[in-house]
Backbone bond lengths (Angstrom), bond angles and torsions (degrees), N, CA, C in turn:
res aa  C-N    CA-C-N  psi(-1)  N-CA   C-N-CA  omega(-1)  CA-C   N-CA-C  phi
1 M - - - 1.451 - - 1.523 108.92 -
2 P 1.315 117.50 116.86 1.466 119.60 178.84 1.520 111.68 -76.99
3 M 1.314 115.32 163.34 1.459 121.90 177.63 1.524 109.00 -69.44
4 P 1.339 118.30 131.96 1.464 119.52 179.21 1.527 111.24 -69.96
5 E 1.320 114.69 155.35 1.462 120.66 176.76 1.529 109.77 -65.63
6 L 1.313 115.72 159.60 1.462 119.90 174.29 1.529 109.40 -63.34
7 M 1.307 116.54 139.21 1.450 121.25 178.31 1.539 109.47 -67.08
8 Q 1.335 116.46 134.26 1.457 121.11 175.34 1.516 108.78 -70.81
9 L 1.308 116.87 131.36 1.454 121.75 -178.01 1.518 111.02 -97.87
10 N 1.320 116.52 152.53 1.451 122.34 175.22 1.529 107.04 -80.82
11 C 1.315 115.74 110.37 1.463 120.47 -177.14 1.528 111.32 -109.56
12 K 1.324 116.31 28.09 1.460 121.41 -177.96 1.531 111.66 -56.94
13 Y 1.334 116.32 -36.61 1.458 120.54 -178.18 1.523 111.61 -111.59
14 G 1.335 117.17 24.76 1.457 122.25 -179.36 1.519 110.58 108.02
15 S 1.295 115.12 159.66 1.462 120.81 -177.18 1.518 111.71 -78.24
16 P 1.327 116.76 141.08 1.461 119.15 174.49 1.526 110.52 -72.81
17 M 1.308 116.84 155.48 1.455 122.33 177.63 1.519 108.53 -84.02
18 G 1.333 117.67 106.08 1.455 122.48 178.24 1.520 112.55 69.25
19 R 1.324 114.68 -162.23 1.465 122.37 178.75 1.519 108.51 -137.32
20 R 1.315 116.75 157.46 1.459 121.57 178.07 1.514 110.18 -80.94
21 N 1.324 115.99 140.80 1.458 120.76 170.96 1.524 108.59 -76.26
22 I 1.315 116.39 141.01 1.464 122.63 175.15 1.522 106.02 -113.81
23 K 1.309 117.14 117.90 1.463 120.82 -178.28 1.522 109.78 -125.22
24 D 1.326 115.96 74.19 1.464 121.26 -179.85 1.527 113.04 -90.49
25 I 1.331 117.32 -19.66 1.461 121.05 -179.93 1.532 109.05 -81.65
26 P 1.326 118.81 133.97 1.469 121.01 178.65 1.531 111.58 -57.87
27 D 1.335 116.92 147.05 1.460 120.45 -174.54 1.526 114.45 -70.90
28 D 1.330 118.65 -9.72 1.470 120.26 176.50 1.537 112.36 -94.11
29 W 1.318 117.20 7.71 1.463 123.28 179.86 1.521 110.14 -62.08
30 D 1.334 117.40 141.35 1.464 120.80 -178.37 1.527 112.63 -117.76
31 G 1.316 116.72 29.51 1.461 121.36 179.97 1.516 112.10 -87.91
32 K 1.352 114.87 -167.18 1.458 121.15 -176.22 1.521 112.48 -108.37
33 F 1.320 114.60 140.92 1.458 123.34 173.99 1.523 109.65 -103.01
34 F 1.320 115.63 142.85 1.453 120.56 162.51 1.523 105.04 -80.76
35 L 1.306 118.15 141.23 1.458 121.74 178.65 1.514 108.23 -135.76
36 Q 1.330 116.42 124.29 1.451 119.45 -178.94 1.525 110.95 -138.72
37 Y 1.309 114.73 149.17 1.455 122.19 171.85 1.521 107.37 -72.81
38 V 1.324 117.78 138.45 1.466 121.95 179.66 1.523 108.30 -102.24
39 P 1.339 117.25 107.31 1.467 118.95 179.10 1.527 110.45 -73.02
40 F 1.313 115.85 146.78 1.462 121.36 177.51 1.518 109.35 -98.19
41 I 1.326 114.67 148.50 1.459 121.08 174.47 1.512 108.02 -125.82
42 G 1.296 117.32 151.83 1.463 121.19 177.61 1.518 112.68 57.94
43 G 1.291 117.22 32.54 1.463 120.72 179.61 1.507 112.37 103.87
44 C 1.309 117.44 -93.17 1.468 121.80 -171.42 1.528 113.08 -124.67
45 Y 1.320 118.52 30.44 1.458 123.60 -177.61 1.528 110.36 -112.88
46 D 1.349 116.32 143.03 1.458 118.11 171.97 1.527 108.28 -83.04
47 R 1.318 117.47 173.33 1.468 121.42 -175.23 1.521 113.63 -66.77
48 G 1.326 117.73 -15.76 1.457 121.23 178.06 1.513 113.58 -92.44
49 G 1.343 117.59 -4.28 1.456 121.02 175.69 1.515 115.99 104.93
50 A 1.323 119.17 0.20 1.471 120.83 179.16 1.529 109.94 -79.90
51 Y 1.317 115.97 140.34 1.467 122.10 177.84 1.525 109.01 -91.88
52 W 1.349 116.83 132.49 1.461 121.48 -178.16 1.514 113.50 -118.40
53 G 1.306 119.28 -16.20 1.458 119.98 -173.04 1.516 109.48 74.27
54 S 1.302 115.98 -175.70 1.460 118.91 -179.78 1.528 109.72 -112.33
55 P 1.319 117.94 160.90 1.457 129.34 7.91 1.531 111.77 -81.95
56 A 1.318 114.68 167.59 1.470 121.62 -178.73 1.527 109.62 -86.57
57 N 1.315 116.34 68.81 1.477 121.05 -178.31 1.527 110.72 -127.62
58 L 1.312 115.98 50.43 1.458 122.27 -173.92 1.523 111.30 -101.60
59 F 1.334 115.65 134.94 1.460 122.56 175.23 1.523 108.94 -123.22
60 R 1.331 115.53 150.41 1.462 123.02 179.71 1.522 109.08 -123.39
61 A 1.316 116.18 125.78 1.469 122.10 175.01 1.524 107.34 -108.66
62 Y 1.339 116.02 136.44 1.463 120.27 -175.97 1.524 109.24 -141.56
63 A 1.332 115.94 138.62 1.466 120.81 177.17 1.521 109.81 -152.42
64 I 1.328 114.61 149.74 1.464 122.03 169.25 1.521 106.49 -123.60
65 A 1.315 115.86 131.88 1.471 121.01 179.36 1.520 108.56 -121.29
66 Y 1.320 115.27 138.31 1.458 120.75 175.52 1.519 108.14 -115.61
67 F 1.316 115.89 125.33 1.458 121.99 -178.90 1.524 108.46 -108.14
68 E 1.337 115.84 108.08 1.469 120.90 -175.33 1.518 113.01 -62.88
69 E 1.324 117.47 -37.58 1.469 119.63 -177.11 1.527 112.55 -61.72
70 T 1.323 117.15 -32.33 1.465 120.30 178.75 1.526 112.25 -108.49
71 Q 1.325 116.35 -4.48 1.461 123.25 -175.71 1.527 110.74 51.90
72 E 1.317 114.27 44.32 1.457 121.10 -177.25 1.527 109.46 -116.50
73 E 1.323 115.60 138.74 1.456 121.53 174.90 1.528 107.72 -109.67
74 C 1.330 116.12 127.87 1.457 121.56 -178.30 1.518 109.67 -121.17
75 E 1.309 115.31 146.80 1.454 121.93 -177.45 1.529 109.21 -122.95
76 T 1.314 115.52 143.02 1.457 120.50 175.07 1.521 108.77 -136.17
77 E 1.326 115.41 135.43 1.459 122.55 176.31 1.521 106.79 -138.75
78 I 1.329 115.82 120.58 1.460 121.35 -175.98 1.521 108.91 -126.82
79 F 1.323 116.69 136.00 1.462 122.64 175.80 1.520 108.40 -110.78
80 V 1.333 116.20 130.90 1.469 120.79 178.65 1.524 109.07 -134.77
81 R 1.317 114.78 150.88 1.468 121.79 173.37 1.519 107.42 -97.38
82 A 1.338 116.41 125.47 1.461 120.89 -179.91 1.524 108.98 -154.88
83 N 1.322 116.26 153.28 1.461 120.90 -178.53 1.522 113.65 -87.36
84 S 1.336 117.42 -4.89 1.465 121.10 177.83 1.520 109.12 -157.45
85 R 1.325 115.46 166.17 1.465 120.94 177.02 1.526 110.43 -62.51
86 E 1.328 117.03 -40.76 1.466 120.79 -179.82 1.532 111.08 -64.35
87 A 1.317 117.27 -39.71 1.467 120.78 177.80 1.529 110.54 -66.56
88 A 1.349 117.35 -37.08 1.467 121.09 177.10 1.523 110.31 -64.76
89 K 1.335 117.13 -42.19 1.467 120.68 177.29 1.522 110.63 -58.74
90 A 1.320 116.86 -44.27 1.463 120.65 -179.22 1.532 110.88 -60.21
91 L 1.316 117.49 -38.73 1.471 120.39 178.57 1.528 111.37 -67.45
92 I 1.322 117.48 -40.17 1.466 120.83 178.32 1.526 109.96 -66.03
93 L 1.326 116.76 -39.17 1.470 121.04 -179.33 1.525 112.33 -65.84
94 E 1.327 118.60 -19.15 1.466 120.57 173.74 1.524 110.79 -64.03
95 D 1.335 117.47 -36.13 1.469 122.13 179.14 1.521 112.53 -91.22
96 Y 1.324 117.08 -32.38 1.471 123.06 -178.11 1.524 109.27 -128.49
97 P 1.338 118.12 76.99 1.471 121.02 -172.02 1.520 115.04 -63.27
98 N 1.326 119.57 -19.83 1.462 122.52 -179.27 1.518 113.81 -97.61
99 A 1.314 116.65 0.95 1.466 121.06 -174.70 1.527 112.08 -70.66
100 K 1.324 113.95 157.05 1.452 123.31 174.32 1.537 106.23 -124.46
101 F 1.326 115.89 172.11 1.458 119.89 -176.34 1.518 110.37 -133.99
102 Y 1.350 115.58 139.35 1.458 119.87 170.66 1.522 107.53 -69.19
103 R 1.315 116.57 152.75 1.468 120.53 178.83 1.488 112.03 -75.16
């Protein structure tokens, strides 16, 4: 399952500042995150229309977890500022210390 594209935002009244983190997966989860660099377009905007300001050092971590015992599917999407992929991983591991990452 590939990482979904960024959701297009309604920018009718201007772009929102950044995006909200979604943390529905419990912090003791030991699954894998997709981790990608978020390129900016038009200066300081992501491809979905959110404004981030500079510098352009934004990473996005995304995961879906399915828990059979509760038959529940949980989603997590976290945005972090980091100067490298390894630094972004370290920031994600602060919230999810058992997590792993796809290459």
